[in-house]
Structures are given as C-alpha cells and as structure tokens.
C-alpha positions as CSV (number, residue, x, y, z in Angstrom):
1,M,14.3,11.6,28.4
2,I,10.7,11.1,27.8
3,K,10.2,14.9,27.0
4,K,13.2,14.6,24.5
5,I,11.6,11.7,22.8
6,L,8.2,13.4,22.7
7,K,9.9,16.5,21.2
8,S,11.5,14.2,18.4
9,Y,8.3,12.8,16.9
10,D,7.5,14.3,13.5
11,Y,4.2,15.9,14.2
12,S,3.9,17.4,10.5
13,L,3.9,13.7,9.4
14,I,1.4,12.6,12.0
15,L,-0.8,15.6,11.0
16,A,-0.7,14.7,7.4
17,I,-1.6,11.3,8.0
18,F,-4.7,11.9,10.1
19,L,-5.7,14.8,7.7
20,L,-5.7,12.4,4.9
21,C,-7.6,9.9,6.8
22,G,-10.3,12.4,7.9
23,F,-10.7,13.7,4.5
24,G,-11.1,10.0,3.2
25,L,-13.9,9.4,5.7
26,V,-15.7,12.3,4.4
27,M,-15.4,11.3,0.9
28,V,-16.4,7.7,1.8
29,Y,-19.6,8.9,3.1
30,S,-20.1,11.4,0.2
31,S,-19.4,8.7,-2.4
32,S,-21.0,5.6,-0.8
33,S,-24.3,7.1,0.5
34,V,-26.3,6.6,-2.9
35,T,-24.8,3.0,-3.2
36,A,-25.5,2.1,0.3
37,V,-29.1,2.8,-0.1
38,S,-29.7,1.7,-3.9
39,R,-27.6,-1.3,-4.1
40,Y,-27.5,-2.9,-0.6
41,G,-30.6,-1.3,1.0
42,Q,-28.7,0.0,3.9
43,D,-28.5,3.3,5.9
44,P,-26.8,6.1,3.8
45,S,-23.8,6.0,6.4
46,F,-23.4,2.3,6.3
47,F,-20.1,2.3,4.5
48,F,-18.9,5.3,6.6
49,Q,-19.6,3.7,9.8
50,R,-17.6,0.5,8.9
51,Q,-14.7,2.6,7.7
52,L,-14.8,4.7,11.0
53,Q,-14.7,1.5,12.9
54,W,-11.5,0.4,10.8
55,F,-10.0,4.0,11.4
56,L,-10.4,3.9,15.1
57,I,-9.0,0.3,15.2
58,G,-6.2,1.5,12.9
59,S,-5.5,4.6,14.9
60,A,-5.1,2.6,18.2
61,A,-2.6,0.4,16.3
62,F,-0.8,3.3,15.1
63,L,-0.3,4.8,18.5
64,F,0.7,1.5,19.9
65,V,3.3,0.9,17.1
66,M,4.8,4.4,17.0
67,V,6.2,3.8,20.6
68,I,7.7,0.4,19.8
69,P,11.5,0.8,18.8
70,Y,11.7,-0.4,15.2
71,R,14.8,-2.4,15.9
72,A,12.5,-4.7,17.9
73,Y,11.2,-6.1,14.6
74,I,14.5,-7.6,13.5
75,N,14.3,-10.2,16.2
76,N,14.4,-13.8,14.6
77,K,11.4,-15.3,16.2
78,F,9.2,-12.3,15.2
79,L,10.5,-12.5,11.6
80,K,9.9,-16.3,11.6
81,L,6.3,-15.7,12.8
82,A,5.6,-13.0,10.2
83,V,6.9,-15.0,7.2
84,L,5.0,-18.2,8.5
85,G,2.0,-16.3,9.2
86,S,2.0,-14.7,5.8
87,F,2.0,-18.2,4.0
88,C,-0.7,-19.5,6.4
89,L,-2.9,-16.7,5.7
90,L,-2.7,-16.9,2.0
91,V,-2.9,-20.5,1.9
92,S,-5.9,-20.7,4.1
93,L,-7.7,-18.5,1.3
94,F,-7.9,-21.6,-0.8
95,V,-9.8,-23.4,1.8
96,F,-11.8,-20.6,3.7
97,G,-11.6,-17.7,1.2
98,H,-14.6,-15.6,0.5
99,M,-15.1,-14.5,-3.0
100,A,-15.6,-10.6,-3.7
101,G,-14.9,-8.4,-6.5
102,G,-14.0,-11.5,-8.7
103,A,-11.1,-12.6,-6.4
104,N,-11.0,-15.1,-3.6
105,S,-9.0,-12.8,-1.3
106,W,-11.1,-12.3,1.7
107,L,-11.4,-14.1,5.0
108,K,-14.6,-13.7,7.2
109,L,-13.6,-13.5,10.9
110,F,-16.0,-12.8,13.7
111,G,-18.5,-11.3,11.3
112,A,-15.9,-8.9,9.7
113,S,-14.2,-9.5,6.4
114,M,-10.2,-9.0,6.1
115,Q,-7.9,-9.1,3.3
116,P,-4.7,-11.0,4.2
117,G,-2.8,-9.9,1.2
118,E,-2.9,-6.1,2.7
119,Y,-1.0,-7.1,5.8
120,V,1.3,-9.6,3.9
121,K,2.7,-6.2,2.3
122,L,4.2,-5.1,5.6
123,S,5.6,-8.6,6.5
124,V,7.4,-8.6,3.2
125,I,8.9,-5.3,3.9
126,L,10.1,-6.3,7.4
127,Y,11.5,-9.6,6.2
128,L,13.4,-8.0,3.4
129,A,14.7,-5.2,5.4
130,A,16.0,-7.6,8.0
131,V,17.6,-10.0,5.7
132,Y,19.3,-7.5,3.6
133,E,21.0,-5.7,6.6
134,K,22.3,-9.0,7.7
135,K,23.6,-9.7,3.9
136,Q,25.4,-6.2,3.7
137,S,29.0,-7.7,3.5
138,Y,28.1,-9.8,0.4
139,I,25.0,-7.9,-0.9
140,N,26.5,-7.9,-4.6
141,K,26.6,-11.7,-4.6
142,L,23.4,-12.4,-6.5
143,G,23.3,-16.1,-5.6
144,V,23.6,-15.8,-1.7
145,G,22.8,-12.0,-1.2
146,L,20.0,-10.8,-3.3
147,L,18.1,-13.6,-4.8
148,P,17.3,-15.8,-1.8
149,P,14.9,-13.1,-0.3
150,L,13.3,-12.4,-3.7
151,V,12.5,-16.3,-4.0
152,F,10.2,-15.7,-0.9
153,T,8.7,-12.7,-2.4
154,F,8.0,-14.6,-5.7
155,L,6.2,-17.3,-3.7
156,I,4.0,-14.8,-2.0
157,C,3.3,-13.0,-5.2
158,L,2.2,-16.3,-6.9
159,L,0.0,-17.0,-4.0
160,V,-1.7,-13.9,-4.3
161,A,-1.9,-13.9,-8.1
162,V,-3.7,-17.1,-8.2
163,Q,-6.4,-16.0,-6.0
164,P,-6.5,-14.0,-8.6
165,D,-5.4,-10.6,-7.3
166,F,-3.1,-9.2,-9.8
167,G,-3.0,-5.6,-8.3
168,T,-1.9,-6.6,-4.8
169,A,0.7,-9.0,-6.4
170,A,2.1,-6.4,-8.6
171,I,2.3,-3.9,-5.5
172,I,4.2,-6.5,-3.6
173,G,6.6,-7.4,-6.4
174,M,7.3,-3.8,-7.1
175,I,8.0,-3.1,-3.3
176,S,10.4,-5.9,-3.1
177,L,12.3,-4.8,-6.2
178,A,12.5,-1.1,-4.6
179,V,13.7,-2.5,-1.3
180,A,16.4,-4.9,-3.2
181,A,17.4,-1.8,-5.4
182,C,18.0,0.3,-2.3
183,S,19.8,-2.4,-0.3
184,G,23.2,-1.2,-1.2
185,M,24.1,-3.2,-4.2
186,N,26.1,-1.5,-6.9
187,G,24.9,-0.7,-10.4
188,K,26.2,-3.9,-12.1
189,S,24.5,-6.1,-9.7
190,L,21.0,-4.0,-10.0
191,M,21.2,-4.6,-13.8
192,K,21.7,-8.4,-13.4
193,L,18.8,-8.4,-10.9
194,I,16.5,-6.7,-13.6
195,L,17.7,-9.0,-16.2
196,L,16.8,-12.1,-13.9
197,V,13.3,-10.8,-13.1
198,I,12.6,-10.3,-16.7
199,I,13.7,-13.9,-17.4
200,G,12.0,-15.3,-14.7
201,F,8.7,-13.5,-15.5
202,V,9.0,-15.0,-19.0
203,I,9.6,-18.5,-17.8
204,I,6.8,-18.6,-15.2
205,S,4.3,-16.9,-17.4
206,P,3.0,-20.3,-18.9
207,L,2.4,-21.5,-15.3
208,L,-0.4,-19.0,-15.0
209,F,-2.4,-20.8,-17.7
210,I,-2.8,-23.6,-15.3
211,F,-5.4,-21.1,-13.6
212,S,-6.5,-19.8,-16.9
213,D,-10.3,-20.4,-15.8
214,S,-10.1,-17.7,-13.2
215,I,-7.1,-15.5,-14.2
216,F,-7.8,-15.3,-17.9
217,S,-11.8,-15.1,-17.5
218,P,-13.5,-12.8,-19.9
219,Y,-14.2,-10.4,-17.0
220,R,-10.6,-9.9,-16.3
221,M,-9.5,-10.0,-20.0
222,S,-11.9,-7.0,-20.4
223,R,-10.4,-5.0,-17.8
224,L,-7.0,-5.6,-19.5
225,T,-8.2,-4.4,-22.9
226,G,-11.1,-2.1,-22.1
227,F,-8.7,0.8,-21.2
228,T,-7.2,1.2,-24.6
229,D,-10.3,2.6,-26.3
230,P,-13.0,2.8,-23.6
231,F,-15.4,4.9,-25.6
232,E,-15.5,2.2,-28.2
233,T,-16.6,-0.3,-25.5
234,E,-18.7,2.1,-23.4
235,G,-21.4,-0.2,-22.9
236,S,-19.4,-3.1,-21.6
237,S,-15.7,-3.2,-20.5
238,G,-15.0,0.5,-21.0
239,Y,-18.0,1.5,-18.8
240,Q,-16.4,2.3,-15.6
241,L,-13.4,4.2,-17.3
242,V,-15.9,6.5,-19.4
243,N,-17.9,7.4,-16.3
244,S,-14.6,8.0,-14.5
245,Y,-13.7,10.6,-17.3
246,Y,-17.2,12.2,-17.0
247,A,-16.8,12.6,-13.2
248,I,-13.3,14.1,-13.8
249,G,-14.3,16.3,-16.6
250,S,-17.4,17.8,-14.8
251,G,-15.4,19.0,-11.8
252,G,-13.6,21.8,-13.3
253,L,-11.7,23.9,-10.9
254,T,-13.8,23.9,-7.7
255,G,-16.2,21.0,-8.3
256,V,-20.0,20.6,-8.4
257,G,-19.9,20.6,-4.6
258,L,-19.4,18.2,-1.8
259,G,-22.1,15.5,-2.0
260,E,-23.6,16.8,-5.4
261,S,-21.9,14.1,-7.6
262,V,-24.1,12.7,-10.4
263,Q,-21.7,10.0,-11.3
264,K,-21.9,8.3,-8.0
265,A,-25.7,7.9,-8.4
266,G,-25.4,4.4,-10.2
267,Y,-23.1,5.4,-13.1
268,L,-19.7,4.7,-11.6
269,P,-20.0,1.3,-9.9
270,E,-16.9,1.6,-7.7
271,S,-17.2,5.2,-6.7
272,H,-16.2,4.7,-3.0
273,T,-13.3,2.1,-3.7
274,D,-11.3,2.3,-7.0
275,F,-12.7,5.4,-8.2
276,I,-12.9,7.7,-5.3
277,M,-10.5,10.2,-6.6
278,A,-12.9,10.7,-9.6
279,I,-15.7,11.7,-7.1
280,I,-13.3,14.0,-5.5
281,S,-12.5,15.6,-8.8
282,E,-16.3,15.9,-9.5
283,E,-17.3,17.3,-6.2
284,L,-14.3,19.2,-5.3
285,G,-12.7,20.0,-8.6
286,I,-8.9,20.7,-9.0
287,F,-8.8,21.9,-5.5
288,G,-9.8,18.6,-4.1
289,V,-7.4,16.6,-6.2
290,V,-4.4,18.9,-5.5
291,F,-5.1,18.6,-1.8
292,T,-5.2,14.9,-1.8
293,L,-2.1,14.5,-4.0
294,S,-0.1,17.2,-1.9
295,L,-0.8,15.3,1.4
296,L,0.0,12.0,-0.4
297,G,3.1,13.3,-1.9
298,F,4.2,14.8,1.6
299,I,4.0,11.5,3.2
300,I,5.9,9.8,0.5
301,F,8.6,12.4,0.5
302,K,8.9,12.2,4.2
303,G,9.3,8.5,4.2
304,F,12.3,8.7,1.7
305,Y,13.7,11.6,3.5
306,I,13.7,9.6,6.6
307,S,15.2,6.6,4.8
308,R,18.1,8.9,3.9
309,K,18.7,10.3,7.3
310,C,18.3,6.8,9.1
311,E,21.8,5.5,10.2
312,D,21.1,1.8,10.0
313,V,20.3,-0.3,7.2
314,F,17.2,-2.0,8.6
315,G,15.7,1.2,9.4
316,S,16.4,2.9,6.0
317,L,15.1,-0.2,4.1
318,L,11.9,-0.2,6.2
319,A,11.1,3.5,5.4
320,V,12.0,2.8,1.7
321,G,9.6,-0.1,1.6
322,I,6.7,1.6,3.4
323,S,7.1,4.8,1.1
324,S,7.2,2.7,-2.0
325,M,4.1,0.8,-1.0
326,I,2.3,4.1,-0.7
327,A,3.5,5.6,-3.9
328,I,3.2,2.5,-6.1
329,Q,-0.4,1.8,-4.7
330,A,-1.5,5.4,-5.4
331,G,0.3,5.2,-8.7
332,I,-1.6,2.1,-9.8
333,N,-5.0,3.5,-8.6
334,L,-4.6,6.9,-10.4
335,G,-3.3,5.4,-13.5
336,G,-6.4,3.1,-13.6
337,L,-8.9,5.8,-13.2
338,T,-7.4,7.8,-15.8
339,G,-6.9,5.2,-18.4
340,L,-3.2,5.2,-18.4
341,I,-3.0,1.6,-17.3
342,P,-5.7,-1.2,-16.9
343,I,-8.0,-1.1,-14.1
344,T,-6.7,-3.4,-11.3
345,G,-9.0,-2.8,-8.3
346,V,-6.4,-1.2,-6.3
347,T,-7.7,1.4,-3.9
348,L,-6.2,4.9,-3.2
349,P,-4.1,5.0,0.1
350,F,-5.8,6.4,3.2
351,I,-9.0,7.5,1.0
352,S,-10.7,4.7,-0.5
353,Y,-13.1,2.4,1.4
354,G,-11.4,-0.7,2.6
355,G,-10.7,-1.6,6.4
356,S,-7.8,-4.0,5.8
357,S,-6.0,-1.3,3.5
358,L,-6.6,1.4,5.9
359,S,-5.6,-0.5,9.0
360,L,-2.6,-1.7,7.5
361,L,-1.5,1.7,6.2
362,L,-1.9,3.2,9.7
363,I,0.2,0.3,11.2
364,S,2.9,1.0,8.6
365,M,2.7,4.6,9.3
366,G,3.4,3.9,13.2
367,V,6.5,2.2,12.2
368,L,7.5,5.1,9.9
369,V,7.0,7.5,12.6
370,N,8.9,5.7,15.1
371,I,11.8,5.4,12.6
372,S,11.6,9.1,12.1
373,M,11.5,9.6,16.0
374,F,14.7,7.9,16.4
375,V,16.2,9.8,13.4
376,N,15.4,13.2,15.0
377,Y,16.5,12.1,18.4
378,R,19.9,11.0,17.2
379,E,20.5,14.2,15.3
380,T,19.3,16.5,18.1
381,Y,20.5,14.6,21.3
382,N,23.3,12.4,20.0
383,K,25.5,13.3,22.9
384,E,22.9,12.7,25.5
385,M,21.6,9.5,23.6
386,N,25.1,7.8,23.9
387,E,25.2,8.8,27.7
388,E,21.7,7.7,28.5
389,H,22.0,4.4,26.5
390,I,18.6,4.3,24.5
391,P,17.4,0.7,24.2
392,V,18.0,0.4,20.4
393,K,20.9,-1.2,18.6
394,A,21.8,1.7,16.3
395,I,24.3,-0.1,13.9
396,K,26.6,2.7,12.6
397,Q,26.5,2.0,8.9
398,K,26.4,4.1,5.8
399,P,23.0,5.4,4.9
400,V,21.4,3.5,2.1
401,S,22.0,4.9,-1.4
402,Y,19.4,4.9,-4.3
C-alpha cells in the first residue's frame, strides 16, 4: 500500500513548487545584495541566508504536512484551536506588535520576526472549507448557510486592516469570497451574497475613519493615488513605480544579466520584496518573467484541477482556497508593480523575500499535495482502496462546481 501511495503523489507539482522556491532564493540574493550592504551594513548574503533558513523550515513542514490525511483538519478541536489562535495572534499585535513598513503587523519571537496575518490565511481557508461542507444541505439559505462563516472572516479582515495591512486584509477577503462562491450555492444565492458584501462594505467604511491617523496617513494615501500618474509625482509618491518601469523596460528579451541590475542599486527601494519581479525582468528579460509566471500558473492550474477531481467538498474547497490565495496574491503584486492597481506591499508568492509568507505557502502546498495524492489514489486504486480501508473519510458527494 505504501508503494501505491508514493506512486500517487503528484511529483510534477512538487517539482514546480521547489523549482520556484529555488529560483526565488537566487533572485532574493541577486536583488538584495546591494541593499544588505548599503542600507543595513550587512554581508551581501544577509537576506539570502535568512530566506534560506525559512525555506528549510518551510520544506520540513511541507514534508510533514504532505503525509497527513487532509481530512484530519476537519476535527472540531483542531478547527476551534485554529480559529481561536488566529484571533489571539491578531489581537496580540495591538500589545506586542512590531512596526515595519508602516504596519504594526509583526511579532518578534526568539529573535525572529513573524507576520501572523500570513498564517491566518490558511486558518480561514480550513475553517471555511470545513463549515461549508457541514452546511451543504442548506447552503443556499444565506442567513444560516453562507453568512455566519463570512462574519468570522469579516472580523479577521477588520483586525488585519486596522494594523493597518490592507493588502493582507484584501487577500483574506477575496479568498473567503472565492471559497464561498465555490461552496455549491446556486447563481441566485451568489448574486445575493455579492450584493450583501457591497452593502456591508458601504456600511462599515465610515468605521475606518476611527483609525484615520494610521490608515489614512499621507504616506498611505500617496500609495493609493501615486499609481494614477507616477511620472507626475516621480520625486515622491510615484518614485517606486517609475523605477519599476525603468527596470521592466530595460530588460528586453534576455535581460542585462543575472546580478547586473542597475535599479537595485538604491533606485528601487523594495527590490527584494514587493518589486522583485521588476528585477527579474531587468536581469533575465522576458524569458525570466515567462519562466516565473509559467511555474506560478502551473501550480494555480493544478490546484483548481485537483479541486475539480476531489470527491468530497472539504478537500475541494481546501484546494480552491489555496489556489485562490496564490492567484490573488500574485495578481495584486503584479498589478502593483505594473501600475494597474495601487501599491499594497503584497509579495510575489514563493519568490519575494519574506519568511512568514514562504513558510505559509510551503505548508499550504503540503496540504494541496496531500489532497492530490488521495485524488490520484482513488482514481487509480479505487477498488483496492475500498478493500484496504484507507484511514480517510471519503464523503461521496458531487464535486464542487464553479
């Protein structure tokens, strides 16, 4: 049976994940070496070494999670712990939070910094997938089916937004809507849900002014307005975006060469985080961009494909949530550095510097790989599986449609 399980793992997905992470490590070193020396007085490999440590931690977590049957996460005690832990972590930021990048969204533990909002993303996905599976018989009843879990999500988003971290709050909100939309509701219920979300946003918007000193500071408002005409404000709010354009435009087809970027030498402030794709474009050209987007697209496509093939609602919605998280985060990052949307500080999945983000993504990928393994096993060894009684509660339900 162990051999059959090992054969059922999707090694193409695993390879894509680690190829992207390995490429990300190379680009973190290339894009951060100058910053490490000039701004922080550190060794050129300072950020690379820290990212490598988080990669090794995340890889160990990935290997551990990928062998745990995903149905284990639907346990009520585990879900309560995940929900309570998410609230406690976010509330603790108001007391023990560390300010960085204009947001009070970091905790310092044992000399290392972590961003609780990153790990909350997966908690929200697990919670919503479990709750919506249990509510399948009345999923189209908004009052008792769809809305109660979204109230929990709203509170989470509010706690993140007032840090203030609009980027993470937006990602969590959009992931939640994606999971809800794929939960099996009909078109009429979906339209009602969208209308209620719009009304709710209009109603609660005035509450944000309570925190106007931090949320609507000149610095944050310049981020929201600077993308409309960055060259007009090149010396202030449009500075980052203009230099991102210079980096992207100078790369051409093959780039100026790995490690040869000019913009990372003090011109593009967040070259190893928010704007790492601009450095990829400059150093490796269109080929580097296509390579990165192809691997990201493959992982996202695989996730939605696994969702379609999964036979139980919980696993299907987990795959939807994880895939949506990567797609939404990548979309927001790429939209910001190209000027399509305001700059939010959201990093590029698997590539940008950030230990909390990388470790969370690898843990999430471990869950997705495990779902994929069970899907492949059921398809290939369905008869043997029934005879051998694999320890997983495979609920025979219609695959989630979306």
